[in-house]
N, C-alpha and C positions, 0 to 999 in steps of 0.2 A: 297822473295824477293816482298815486297806488289807497285800493281802498284796504283799510286799518282789519282787522281780524283782531278779534276778540274769545277768547278763548277760555272758556271753563273747567271745572275738573271739583270732580265728588270729591272731598274729602272728608264727610262724613255725613251718617243720614242715624239720627232717631228717631225712635219709633214710642212715644209718650201711651200706657198703658195706667188702668188704674186696676191694681196688684188685689184686691179684695172681691173684681168683678172678672177680667182681663178682660174690658172694655177698651175700648181710645177715651183718651182724655182727649177729649175737644174745648177745654179751658183755653180758651188764647191772650187769656193777663198770666201772665207767666214773665222769667226773663236766662239766658243763659249768662255765665262766666269762664273761663278761662284763667285759668293760673289767675286770681279776682278782676280782669280784665273781662267788661263787656261781651259778649263773641256774636255776631249776629249769622241768624238764621230768618229761613226765607221757609214761610209754610206750606204745604202738601196737601194737605186736607189729610179726616181720620188719625188727630195724633201726628202724623212725620211732616219732620222737619231738618232742611238738607242746609249743611252749610259749604260754601261756595270757594274753591280757591284760598285756602285756607288754612293750609300748608298740615302735613300728620304729624303734628308734633306730638308726643308722649306728653299728657299735661293731667291735672286736677280739673274737673271740670265739675260747676256748681247749679242744680238747676233748682227751684223755685213755684210754682206754681202753681197760686189762688187755690185754698179748697185741702190743700195737702199736704203735706211734709216735708222739705226742704231734703231734696237729695245732692253727696256727694261720689261721681264719679272717676275716674282711678281709666287713664283709656291711654292705651298701649297697642300698639297699630301691629305690634306683631300678635296678636292674637286675635285681629281683624281680616277681616278676608280683603287681601291689597284689591279686589277691581272693585267690590261694593262695598269699602268698610260702615257697615252699620252694629248698630244697638237702641238691644229692647230694655225700656228704664218702664219699670215696674214702681209704681209712688202711690204714697200710704195713703191713704184720707185724711185728715183731722179733723180731729174733735169735735171742733164747728163746726164741719159740715154739714151745709144741710140737702147733699142730695143722694134718695137713695134709705134705703130702713138706717135702723141705726150702729151705731157702729161697737166688737169688745176688741179690748186693746188687754195683748200679755205682755208685761214686762218686767224689766230686772236686769242684772249682770251677773255676770260670768266668767271669771280672769279666764284667756284662756282662748277665749268661745269666735270663727268668725263668718258663721256665717248663721244664720237660721229660716225654714220656711215650710209648708206643711202644703196637703191635700184633703182633700176629704174623699172618705174610700166609700160615700158612698153616690158622688155623684161627678160619673166616669162621660170623660170623650169617645171612648171608640174599648175595646175589646180587641187583642190581640190572636189572631187566626192561625196565620203560623209566620217562620220570619228564617229571611236563606241570609244567612252570613256571611256567602260571596259575594251577592248582590248586591246587601247592603238593603234588604225591602224586608218589610213585611207589608203582609195584608191582615188586613181584621175587619171585622166588622161594621156593618152599617147598615142593621136595616130599616127599608122604607126613606130612607135623607142622603147626604151626602155628607161625608167629615168636611169639610169645610171650618178645617184647622188655622184659627187667627194669630199664632203665637207660632217663634218657630222649636220651642225647650217647653219639654211638656216633663212628666213620671211618671213611666215603667212600674206599679207596683205590684208587689209580692208577700201578695195574702195569708199567703201561709208565713212567712216569718217578721210582717208588719213593719217592712224595710223598702225604700222604694227607690229610682236607678233619675237621674236626667238624662232624658234623648235628646237628641235637636237637630229636626225634621230639616232636610238638604231639597226634600221639591213632593208634591206630589203628582204622583202619578196616573192615579185615577182614583176615579173615588172610591176605592174600599184597596187602592197599596200609597206606599210613603216609603222614598229612600232617606236613608239617617246616613248622615254628616261622619256615624261610625256605629262600629253594634255594643249592645251593654255588656257590660265586663262580668254584672252577674246574672247568672242565670233566672230562670224564673218558667214559673208549671202552665200548664197552657190556660187560653181564653185567661191569660192576665188585661186587669183592669190597662188606663191612659185616664189620668189626672193633671186638672190643671195644678198647676205649681199657685202659691199662694206663698210673695215673698216676704219676709221682712229686711229691715236692718239691723245691725250692726254697731257701730262705734269703736274707735282705734280702745276704750277698757273696756272696752268685751259687756258694754250696755248694747240691748235689744229691744225691738219697738216688734208688733208683731197684729197684727188687726184682719180682721172677721163681718161682715155685718151680720147682721142679727131679723133671718129674714121668719124669725119664728121655728125654722123646723131643727132637724138635728143637727145641733155642730158638734160631733166630736172628728175632732181631725188629728193626724197618725202629722207630729210634730217632727224636723228632721232638721238638727243644729252637729255643726263642725266641731271639735273643742281641742286642741292641739294634736289638728290632724285625723282624733277619728271621729267617725259618726256618729251620734245618736240617738233614738228616738224613745218618742215617747207622746202614748196617746193625751192629747187633753180636750175634756167638754169646757167651750164656751158658757152656755151655759150658766157654768158653777168655778169662774177662771177665781176665783177668790183660794187665795193657799197654792194655784198651779205657778210651778214656778223650774227652770231648768234647768237642772246637776245634775 
């Protein structure tokens, strides 16, 4: 009698994060749909879900999590790692959530808007010491503690020009050195800060939504928004959101 062999292929991994805190989303009351049909996943802990033997067809995913805004995700496997196709999804807490500090919302509509995200210049993860372009490695200042990067994408902030560029971490090589997937395209001055990115949502008609938590501290964020392929920036104080909009 021949023994049966069952093989599993990891076709997708999704990591769920709270966009306002960067922490993993532990809420288990959720659903995944692919092209409108239920898409069963296996929970692996700390907001991580895997999809086995699901196929790698490009598709539209809908993610619904209790206490968060629904998310639509266009899966394009050409843009994902072939060995471990993983996606970080940043969920925006709904306004009726009872977890954490109160929420402050920036929303509106702007024709041609593609994406919106923000950083808090005063809340840095680490600071760049030097960059080896040939090896794509970056050495950072981390006094008295380990770097402990929890996501793959961060913002490299240019405080002089009030702009930032997304960098993607490929690996942590040591307590103070990381390797990037690609080198920054913009120049940046010495001691440039690296910040966590707060992601917003944009609909096809240009409607946008961006939320931060009101912890009673300075809430001046540098907002980056892409309109018709062009990067625009605006400093917005979320303590005074009335009258603030993207234009």
